[in-house]
N, C-alpha and C positions, 0 to 999 in steps of 0.2 A: 418446249414452251411452258409447259407446268413448271419445270426445277425454277427458273426463276423466280417468279410471286410465291413457289412454296419455300426456297430459300429465303427471300425477305421475308413472310412472315414468320420462320421461325426467329429469325435475326432481332426482330420487332420483341415477340413473345422472351427472349432470354433476355433482354435490354430490361423488359418491363418485370422480371423477374429479380435480373440484380440489384433494378431500382427501390424494389422491396426490401430486400434482404439488407444493403444500406441504411435505412433508417433504423435508429435504435429502438430496441423493444419496449414496450409499454411497463409500466413498475407497477407489478401488483400493491395494493393495500398493504399486505403483509412484509413486501418488500421496502414497500416506504415506512411502513413503522418500525421494522429492520437495521434500517439506515439511520435512522432519527434515535433511536436507541443506542446504535454504537457510535455515533457524533455524538452524543451525552456524555456518555462514558469516555471515549476518548477526552474531551473537553477538559474533563475531572482530571486525568492524567497531565494533560499540557497547562492546568493551573497549578498542579504542586510541584513539576518543573520550573515553570517561571517562578514559583516562591522559592525554593531551593537556590536557581542557578540565577537568578535578578535578571532572567532572562525575557524576551517577548516573543517567542518561541509559538508558531500555530504545526497545528496537527490535523491531520486528514487522511481520508482514504483516496487511492485513487481506484477510483470507481469504476472506470473501462477497463481492468483488469481482472472482477468478476463478470464473465461475461454470462454465467448461469447462476447468477445471486439468490441463495434461499438461504432467509435469516433461522430458518429451524433446523437447518444442516449443517451451515458453515460453522467451521472450528476453527477460523480465523482471528475470530475477536478480541479472546483475552491474549491470542498470542500478541497481537499489536497492542495491545494495551498494555503489557507488561514490559514490552520493548521499550514502547516511550516511557514508563514511568521508571524505567532503570535510568536515565538519565540523572534521576533525582540521589543515584548512586554515586554517579560519575562527578557530579557537584557538592560531592561529599569533602572533596582536598579541594585545597583553593588552586592548584594546576588545574584539576578538571574543571570546576568550575568558571575559570579563565576560559579554557578552551570552548569549553558547552554555547558560554554568552556570546564569546567574538564567532567564535565559527559556524551554529548552528541557529539559522531564522524559521527552518520549518523542516516539519518530521513529514512523509508518505509513508504510510503502508501500502503493500504491493501484494494482491495475490500472485504466486510465483509457482515455476514448473520445474526451478533452476537451481533450487539448494533455500537454503537459510540462510540471510546475509544480511548486511547492511552496507551500504556506500555513501559517499559524501560527494556531491557535486556543487560546485560553491558552495554554497551554506545551507544547499538542501541537503539532509539525512533521506536517505531513500531505504526504508527496511523491507526486505526481500519477505516473503511468509509463505512457506512450501507447505500444504500440511500432509505432505507423503516424506517427505526430508526433513524433521525436525531439527534436525542438529544445525548448531549454530556452526557456520564455515569462515574462514579470516585467511587470512594473507598464508599464515603457516599452516601446516598440517595440522591434525590435534582437533581436541574438543575450546569449543569459546562457548563462555555467555555472552551476553548481550550486553556488560557493563565491559568483558576485556575486549570484546569487537570494537567497542567505541573507541575505548583508551587506545586502540592499534590506528584506527583513524584520524584519531581527534589530535 
């Protein structure tokens, strides 16, 4: 007799907990300020790329991949900025400039646990930053720079 109501109570309690865990965490002021600083600096790199490449590229961070973002501890900002800024070097040649201008409309930096690499899906270049594995990987074995990784996919 007590089993069914107890079971129902446990079920309702677990549903309430699951509902709470699916809500996005509230950002602290430090986190909001950190993201604003990240976005401001990334915009500077984006502007430099657009000037060098004659493009209208947009850049951003995939914030959903930063579940426990702490701007005081995070070390991916400079890696993302460097990666996006390297597109200026790719645009140093006519072929590179044409490739960036034609093929890339957006860059997105993602926090990764599966290596540091880049991919191009349609016109979106995704830059994966793995703070534990900072060596840039490409299609072939060996070390890559951002420039060589970009040139391989463009």
